[in-house]
C-alpha positions in Angstrom: 221.4 371.2 143.8 223.3 370.0 140.8 223.9 372.4 138.2 224.6 371.9 134.5 228.3 372.7 135.0 228.5 369.8 137.5 226.8 367.7 135.2 229.2 368.0 132.4 232.7 368.6 134.4 234.5 368.7 130.9 232.8 372.0 130.0 234.8 374.0 132.4 238.2 372.3 131.5 240.5 374.3 130.2 242.7 372.2 126.9 246.1 373.6 127.4 248.5 372.6 124.5 251.6 370.5 125.1 254.8 372.0 125.0 257.6 370.8 123.0 260.8 372.3 124.2 262.9 369.8 122.3 261.7 370.9 118.9 262.3 374.3 119.4 265.9 373.7 120.9 266.3 371.3 117.6 265.3 374.5 115.5 267.5 377.0 116.9 270.5 374.5 116.3 269.4 374.3 112.8 269.2 377.7 112.5 272.5 378.3 113.7 273.9 376.1 111.4 272.5 377.2 108.5 273.5 380.7 109.2 277.1 379.5 109.7 276.9 377.9 106.4 275.5 380.6 104.5 278.2 382.8 106.0 280.9 380.6 105.0 279.6 380.5 101.6 278.9 384.2 101.1 281.4 386.0 103.3 284.0 384.2 104.6 287.6 384.7 102.7 291.1 383.2 103.3 294.7 384.2 102.4 296.1 382.5 99.3 299.5 383.6 97.5 299.3 386.8 100.0 295.6 387.6 98.6 292.5 387.5 100.5 290.3 385.6 98.3 286.8 384.2 98.9 286.8 380.8 100.2 284.5 379.4 97.2 286.3 381.3 94.8 282.9 382.3 92.8 284.5 384.5 90.4 286.4 381.3 89.2 283.2 379.6 89.3 281.4 382.2 87.2 284.0 382.6 84.7 284.0 378.7 84.0 280.3 377.7 84.3 278.9 378.4 80.6 282.6 378.0 79.3 282.7 375.8 75.9 284.5 372.9 77.4 282.3 372.4 80.5 279.1 372.9 78.2 280.7 370.3 75.4 281.4 367.9 78.7 277.8 368.8 79.6 276.4 367.6 76.2 278.6 364.5 76.0 277.0 363.5 79.6 273.5 363.9 78.2 274.0 361.8 75.4 275.8 359.0 77.2 272.8 359.0 80.0 270.2 359.0 77.1 271.9 356.1 75.2 272.5 354.2 77.9 269.1 354.4 79.3 267.5 353.5 76.1 269.6 350.5 75.8 269.0 349.6 79.3 265.1 350.3 79.1 264.9 348.1 76.1 267.2 345.1 77.4 265.4 345.2 80.4 261.6 345.0 79.2 263.0 341.8 77.0 264.9 340.2 80.0 262.2 340.6 82.4 259.7 339.2 79.5 262.2 336.1 79.1 263.1 335.9 82.9 259.0 335.1 83.3 259.1 332.7 80.5 257.6 328.9 81.0 260.7 328.0 78.9 263.6 326.9 81.4 266.2 328.1 78.8 265.0 331.6 78.5 264.3 332.1 82.0 267.7 330.5 83.1 269.8 332.8 80.3 268.0 335.9 81.3 268.7 335.0 85.2 272.3 334.2 84.2 272.4 337.8 82.6 271.0 339.8 85.3 273.4 337.6 88.0 276.2 338.7 85.9 275.8 342.2 85.2 274.6 343.0 89.0 277.4 341.3 90.4 280.4 343.1 88.6 281.3 346.4 89.5 280.1 349.1 86.5 283.9 350.6 86.6 285.3 347.1 85.9 282.8 346.5 83.2 283.7 349.7 81.4 287.3 349.1 81.4 286.6 345.8 80.3 284.3 347.1 77.1 287.1 349.7 76.8 290.2 346.5 76.4 287.9 344.3 74.5 290.0 344.7 71.4 292.5 342.5 73.4 290.2 339.5 73.4 288.6 340.1 70.0 290.8 342.2 67.8 288.2 341.6 64.9 284.4 341.7 64.9 282.6 339.7 62.3 279.0 339.9 61.6 277.4 336.8 59.8 275.6 333.3 59.8 276.8 331.5 63.1 279.4 329.0 62.1 279.3 330.2 59.0 280.5 332.6 56.4 281.1 336.1 57.6 279.4 339.2 56.1 280.9 342.4 58.1 284.3 342.6 59.1 284.9 345.2 62.1 288.4 346.3 63.7 287.5 346.4 67.3 290.2 349.2 68.3 288.8 351.3 65.7 285.0 350.5 66.2 285.0 350.4 69.9 285.8 353.8 71.1 285.9 355.1 74.5 282.6 356.7 74.0 281.0 353.5 72.5 282.5 351.3 75.3 280.9 353.6 78.2 277.5 353.4 76.1 277.8 349.6 75.8 278.8 349.0 79.5 276.6 351.4 81.3 273.7 350.1 79.0 274.5 346.5 79.5 274.6 347.4 83.2 271.4 349.4 83.5 269.5 346.5 81.6 270.0 344.1 84.4 268.5 346.5 86.9 265.8 347.7 84.8 265.1 343.8 83.9 264.2 343.6 87.7 262.4 346.7 88.0 260.2 345.7 85.0 259.7 342.2 86.3 258.2 343.7 89.7 256.2 345.9 87.8 254.8 342.7 85.8 253.9 340.7 88.7 252.3 343.6 90.6 249.3 343.3 88.1 246.8 340.5 88.9 247.1 337.2 87.1 243.2 337.3 86.4 244.3 340.6 83.8 246.5 338.0 81.6 243.8 335.3 81.8 241.0 337.4 80.8 242.9 338.7 77.7 243.8 335.1 76.8 240.5 334.0 77.0 239.6 336.9 74.6 242.1 335.2 72.0 245.1 337.3 72.7 248.4 335.6 72.5 250.9 335.5 75.7 252.9 338.5 74.3 249.7 340.5 72.8 248.1 340.1 76.5 251.7 341.6 77.9 251.9 344.2 75.3 248.2 345.3 75.6 247.2 344.7 79.2 249.6 343.7 81.8 252.6 346.4 81.0 250.1 349.7 80.7 249.2 348.7 83.9 252.5 348.0 85.5 254.0 351.3 84.4 252.3 352.5 87.3 255.1 350.8 89.3 257.7 351.0 86.8 257.9 354.7 86.5 259.1 355.6 89.7 262.3 353.5 89.8 262.9 354.0 86.3 263.1 357.7 86.9 265.5 356.9 90.1 267.7 354.8 87.5 267.8 357.8 85.3 269.3 360.2 87.6 271.8 357.6 88.8 272.7 356.8 85.6 273.2 360.4 85.0 275.8 360.5 87.7 277.3 357.3 87.0 278.2 358.3 83.9 280.9 360.3 85.4 282.9 356.8 85.7 283.2 357.4 82.1 285.8 359.8 82.7 288.4 356.7 83.5 288.3 356.0 80.1 288.8 359.1 78.6 285.2 359.7 77.3 285.3 363.8 77.3 282.1 364.0 79.9 281.8 366.8 82.4 283.6 365.4 85.0 286.4 364.6 82.5 286.1 368.1 81.3 286.6 369.9 84.5 289.4 367.6 85.6 291.2 368.6 82.4 290.8 372.4 83.5 291.8 371.9 87.0 294.5 369.9 86.0 296.0 373.4 83.8 294.6 376.1 86.5 295.0 374.2 89.8 291.6 375.5 90.8 290.4 371.9 92.1 287.4 372.9 94.4 285.7 375.6 92.1 286.1 373.4 89.1 284.2 370.3 91.0 281.6 373.0 92.2 280.6 373.9 88.4 280.2 370.0 87.6 278.5 369.8 91.0 275.6 372.7 89.8 275.4 371.3 86.6 274.7 367.7 87.6 271.9 369.3 90.5 270.0 371.4 87.6 270.1 368.6 84.9 269.0 366.2 88.0 266.1 369.1 89.1 264.7 368.9 85.6 264.4 364.8 85.4 262.8 365.1 88.8 260.2 367.4 87.4 260.2 365.4 84.7 259.6 362.0 86.3 256.8 363.8 88.6 254.7 364.6 85.6 255.1 361.2 84.1 254.3 359.5 87.5 251.3 361.4 87.6 250.2 360.9 83.7 250.3 356.9 84.5 248.3 357.5 88.0 245.2 358.0 86.2 242.7 355.7 87.1 244.2 354.3 89.7 243.9 357.0 92.3 240.4 358.8 92.7 242.1 362.2 92.7 245.1 363.2 90.8 247.8 364.9 93.1 248.2 368.4 92.2 251.1 369.8 90.2 253.4 372.6 91.6 251.8 375.0 89.5 248.3 374.3 91.2 250.0 374.2 94.6 251.2 377.6 94.1 247.8 379.0 93.0 245.8 377.6 95.2 248.2 379.0 98.0 247.9 382.3 96.7 244.1 381.7 96.6 244.3 381.1 100.3 246.0 384.2 101.1 244.0 386.5 99.1 241.1 384.7 100.7 242.5 385.3 104.1 243.2 389.0 103.4 239.9 389.7 102.4 238.6 388.2 105.6 240.6 390.0 108.3 238.9 392.7 110.1 238.8 396.2 108.4 239.1 394.8 105.0 237.0 396.3 102.3 234.2 394.7 101.5 233.5 392.5 98.4 231.9 393.6 95.7 228.5 391.9 94.9 
């Protein structure tokens, strides 16, 4: 006689979870490495000059972290990053639109701009702009092939800060042009055709219809470029711009505390990068409206959700006080 259990053999089977010993071994190795690193950072000491000092010299880092010279260098770094990105984004939008122009002269000129500034190192470009007075001692502004209205001394006008701003901005404009172009071509051509059918010109359709939709594609790499620009601005130290890296170099040239001062600069770069990352997240979330059914949760909303789940779990545990109705 056949029983119900025999008719359904899967009912008597016991599910055994698959074991993953490799994962546990990898986790143990990672924990050991983390413990060794934490011990080195917090406890480990070395002998220098007959004295036992902490390996990372945290007291030196604390004394210079908020020093006036370091803070002034940080301000210059932020100013250089903002100005270079404003130049780069503005140029990127213009060059990208010209790159997609049906006019062959405009598209070729924009392609040559992108080709040149992406093909030469930014370090070389900074040195070139810093030495521009060798080629053009006097800068003039006026009618082409006509009278000059303004004369400028290049060595006086093109300071080290201005040279760094121009070099970084022009270099960034080439990369932003490709980012903007990728965002524009990601929008369906029917959007442009519909806008032109309503009587909009090509530029009006680009500004009112295409670019707002392309921002969802443009914003993430632009955020990455901004973070990259923050770190690339350290190259301005080579032309004597008193930014963050130059400031810490000046200090350790005087105190011989090379590693602690480099860590001070690294901590400040990490702090500013973290702030920019958070800002990028909220900007991406803003432009994602209408493109996704549900917006991703913000970090604060995620924390609130975790706290709510923990509270609900504790209430459901055996022996927990009953809820008031």
